[in-house]
Each structure stands twice: as structure tokens, then as C-alpha cells.
C-alpha positions as protocol buffer text, in pm:
chain_id: "A"
residue {
  index: 1
  type: MET
  ca { x: -1178 y: -2175 z: -272 }
}
residue {
  index: 2
  type: LEU
  ca { x: -1215 y: -1896 z: -33 }
}
residue {
  index: 3
  type: ARG
  ca { x: -1321 y: -1570 z: -171 }
}
residue {
  index: 4
  type: HIS
  ca { x: -1176 y: -1257 z: -2 }
}
residue {
  index: 5
  type: GLU
  ca { x: -1411 y: -952 z: -76 }
}
residue {
  index: 6
  type: ILE
  ca { x: -1221 y: -618 z: -109 }
}
residue {
  index: 7
  type: ARG
  ca { x: -1372 y: -323 z: -250 }
}
residue {
  index: 8
  type: ILE
  ca { x: -1135 y: -34 z: -427 }
}
residue {
  index: 9
  type: LYS
  ca { x: -1218 y: 319 z: -258 }
}
residue {
  index: 10
  type: LYS
  ca { x: -940 y: 531 z: -442 }
}
residue {
  index: 11
  type: ILE
  ca { x: -637 y: 443 z: -641 }
}
residue {
  index: 12
  type: GLY
  ca { x: -347 y: 687 z: -578 }
}
residue {
  index: 13
  type: PRO
  ca { x: -38 y: 825 z: -727 }
}
residue {
  index: 14
  type: SER
  ca { x: 320 y: 735 z: -680 }
}
residue {
  index: 15
  type: PHE
  ca { x: 414 y: 811 z: -292 }
}
residue {
  index: 16
  type: LEU
  ca { x: 814 y: 739 z: -352 }
}
residue {
  index: 17
  type: ASN
  ca { x: 1064 y: 949 z: -527 }
}
residue {
  index: 18
  type: LYS
  ca { x: 1315 y: 686 z: -624 }
}
residue {
  index: 19
  type: HIS
  ca { x: 1109 y: 419 z: -712 }
}
residue {
  index: 20
  type: THR
  ca { x: 764 y: 354 z: -934 }
}
residue {
  index: 21
  type: SER
  ca { x: 519 y: 323 z: -655 }
}
residue {
  index: 22
  type: PHE
  ca { x: 108 y: 325 z: -615 }
}
residue {
  index: 23
  type: TYR
  ca { x: -134 y: 274 z: -357 }
}
residue {
  index: 24
  type: SER
  ca { x: -502 y: 189 z: -344 }
}
residue {
  index: 25
  type: ILE
  ca { x: -745 y: 225 z: -55 }
}
residue {
  index: 26
  type: CYS
  ca { x: -963 y: -67 z: 3 }
}
residue {
  index: 27
  type: TYR
  ca { x: -1235 y: -191 z: 216 }
}
residue {
  index: 28
  type: ASP
  ca { x: -1173 y: -526 z: 310 }
}
residue {
  index: 29
  type: GLU
  ca { x: -1561 y: -685 z: 364 }
}
residue {
  index: 30
  type: ASP
  ca { x: -1424 y: -981 z: 542 }
}
residue {
  index: 31
  type: HIS
  ca { x: -1232 y: -807 z: 834 }
}
residue {
  index: 32
  type: LYS
  ca { x: -1449 y: -483 z: 791 }
}
residue {
  index: 33
  type: GLU
  ca { x: -1142 y: -287 z: 799 }
}
residue {
  index: 34
  type: THR
  ca { x: -1022 y: -34 z: 560 }
}
residue {
  index: 35
  type: VAL
  ca { x: -667 y: -140 z: 432 }
}
residue {
  index: 36
  type: ILE
  ca { x: -407 y: 41 z: 200 }
}
residue {
  index: 37
  type: ASN
  ca { x: -241 y: -190 z: -69 }
}
residue {
  index: 38
  type: ALA
  ca { x: 75 y: -72 z: -216 }
}
residue {
  index: 39
  type: VAL
  ca { x: 326 y: -176 z: -493 }
}
residue {
  index: 40
  type: ILE
  ca { x: 673 y: -53 z: -517 }
}
residue {
  index: 41
  type: HIS
  ca { x: 865 y: -167 z: -845 }
}
residue {
  index: 42
  type: ARG
  ca { x: 1258 y: -125 z: -780 }
}
residue {
  index: 43
  type: ASP
  ca { x: 1395 y: -151 z: -1143 }
}
residue {
  index: 44
  type: ASP
  ca { x: 1748 y: -102 z: -1011 }
}
residue {
  index: 45
  type: ILE
  ca { x: 1742 y: -463 z: -879 }
}
residue {
  index: 46
  type: LYS
  ca { x: 1426 y: -607 z: -1058 }
}
residue {
  index: 47
  type: LYS
  ca { x: 1193 y: -667 z: -751 }
}
residue {
  index: 48
  type: LEU
  ca { x: 825 y: -598 z: -702 }
}
residue {
  index: 49
  type: TYR
  ca { x: 721 y: -532 z: -340 }
}
residue {
  index: 50
  type: ASP
  ca { x: 347 y: -598 z: -241 }
}
residue {
  index: 51
  type: ILE
  ca { x: 257 y: -400 z: 78 }
}
residue {
  index: 52
  type: GLU
  ca { x: -90 y: -464 z: 263 }
}
residue {
  index: 53
  type: LEU
  ca { x: -108 y: -211 z: 557 }
}
residue {
  index: 54
  type: TYR
  ca { x: -407 y: -258 z: 786 }
}
residue {
  index: 55
  type: TYR
  ca { x: -445 y: 65 z: 1008 }
}
residue {
  index: 56
  type: TYR
  ca { x: -674 y: 39 z: 1324 }
}
residue {
  index: 57
  type: ASP
  ca { x: -574 y: 351 z: 1528 }
}
residue {
  index: 58
  type: ILE
  ca { x: -452 y: 602 z: 1280 }
}
residue {
  index: 59
  type: SER
  ca { x: -621 y: 804 z: 978 }
}
residue {
  index: 60
  type: ILE
  ca { x: -599 y: 713 z: 613 }
}
residue {
  index: 61
  type: ALA
  ca { x: -353 y: 1013 z: 595 }
}
residue {
  index: 62
  type: GLU
  ca { x: -132 y: 881 z: 861 }
}
residue {
  index: 63
  type: GLY
  ca { x: -104 y: 552 z: 696 }
}
residue {
  index: 64
  type: LEU
  ca { x: -17 y: 697 z: 354 }
}
residue {
  index: 65
  type: GLU
  ca { x: 273 y: 879 z: 571 }
}
residue {
  index: 66
  type: VAL
  ca { x: 372 y: 547 z: 677 }
}
residue {
  index: 67
  type: LEU
  ca { x: 400 y: 441 z: 308 }
}
residue {
  index: 68
  type: LYS
  ca { x: 615 y: 772 z: 235 }
}
residue {
  index: 69
  type: SER
  ca { x: 857 y: 690 z: 517 }
}
residue {
  index: 70
  type: ILE
  ca { x: 960 y: 338 z: 348 }
}
residue {
  index: 71
  type: THR
  ca { x: 1346 y: 332 z: 263 }
}
residue {
  index: 72
  type: PHE
  ca { x: 1555 y: 73 z: 128 }
}
residue {
  index: 73
  type: LEU
  ca { x: 1903 y: 19 z: 321 }
}
residue {
  index: 74
  type: ASP
  ca { x: 2077 y: -91 z: 7 }
}
residue {
  index: 75
  type: GLU
  ca { x: 2044 y: 268 z: -171 }
}
């Protein structure tokens, strides 16, 4: 079994107003990149979304703005 090394650097608060959400900023040891992992829980439709955002040419702050811009078409 392959082992993927991810080190958590920071756990952040909710980033969406209408849904339960949180994120963590991690370092991917295998790819030598910082990544934002995020989870969104939509209680209204009983779904969970798991997001892995690799950002190469933007800052962490800009990556968080990408997360905050998430909207759902069926709301």
C-alpha cells in the first residue's frame, strides 16, 4: 500500500455562511507543495464535499478566497 505523506500546518474556521465548512492548510511531502483541504457539509441535501486545492502561483490568502467563492447552483 502506498503511503501519502501530508502534514497539517493549520486548521481554519468555517469559510461559507450557509453551510458547515472548514479547511486545513497542509504540506504534501510527496509533491513538495502546500495544499488546502476543505470539507463542506450540506445538511439540506445530506451531502458532504471534500475538496483538495493545490495552488501553484497564488498565495494561501488567494486560495482561501477561492474557497469562499464556492456557491451551489441549486440554492
